[in-house]
N, C-alpha and C positions, 0 to 999 in steps of 0.2 A: 103710356103705351107707345111703343115704337111702331112706325109705319113700316110695312113690308111691301116689297115689289113682287108681284106674281112672276114666277120663273119664266113664263112665256114673254114677259115684257123686258127682261133683263138681257140686253144685247151686249155681246163682247165688243168692247170699244174698238178693237182692231178691225173686226168685221164691219162695223158701222163706218169707220174711217175709209175702209176699202170701197164700200158701196156708195157712200155719199160724198166723199171728198176726193179720194185718189182717182177713181174711175172717171169722175166728171172733170178732173183737171187735165186729163189726156196724157199724163206723165206715166212712163213705164216705171215699174218698181225699181229697177236698177238706176234710172236717172234720179228718181226721188231720193233713193238712199244716198246717192252722191251729194245731192243738194242738202239733205239733212245731216250729212256727216256720219252716217252709220253704215254697217255692212248690209248688203242686199239680203243676206240670209236672215239677219236679225229682223229687218223690216218685214220681209216676207212672212216669217213665222208669226209676228205680231198681227199683221194684216189678215192672215188666214186663221187666226184664233188658236194657234198652237202655243203661243206664249202670251203672257199678260202685258198690257200697256204699262210701262214704267213711268215714274214721275219725270224722268229726264226726257223720255220719248214724247210724253204729253207736252212738255215745254217746247220741244223742237217743232211739233205740229202747231202749237200756239204761235210761235214766231213765224213759221212759214205760211200759215193759212189764216191767222187771226182768230183761231178757236180758243176757247177758254180751257187751259190745262186742267183747272179745277173740275170743270164739268166732265171732261173726258175721264178723269180719275174717279169721279163719283160713278160714272157709267160702268167703268171696269170693276169697281168695288161692288156695285149692285149685282153685276153678273157673277162675280166670284162667290158672293154670299148665296145667291140663288142656286148655284151649283153645289155649294157646301150643304145647303138645306136638304138637297135630294138624298144625301147619305147621313143626315144628322142622327138618325136612329141607330146607326152603326158606331157612333162615337159614345163610348161607355165611360162616363165621368159622373161621379156622384156629387151632390151639393156639399159644400163645406158649411157646417153649422157653427154659428158664432157662440163663443163661450159665455157671452153676457146674458 
């Protein structure tokens, strides 16, 4: 049996990074984007939850702040799955039966 995360506990990794890391660092998003080597628009979209955290961006945060990229990606994945579960009943797929 797989463990599931209650949707209320699944936080978008970008929103968590914004509230817990970026805000406390005192860096402006523009300055942080320059330090990370990404565009301000891409960073802002991720930090505000408009786009998902990519593996490359997770690696950049790992290198800059000492966070685990793997943990950040698990956080993003849990959030994505919680969102998908909210409309799972609209996904119409029937099971494939084995011929054996």
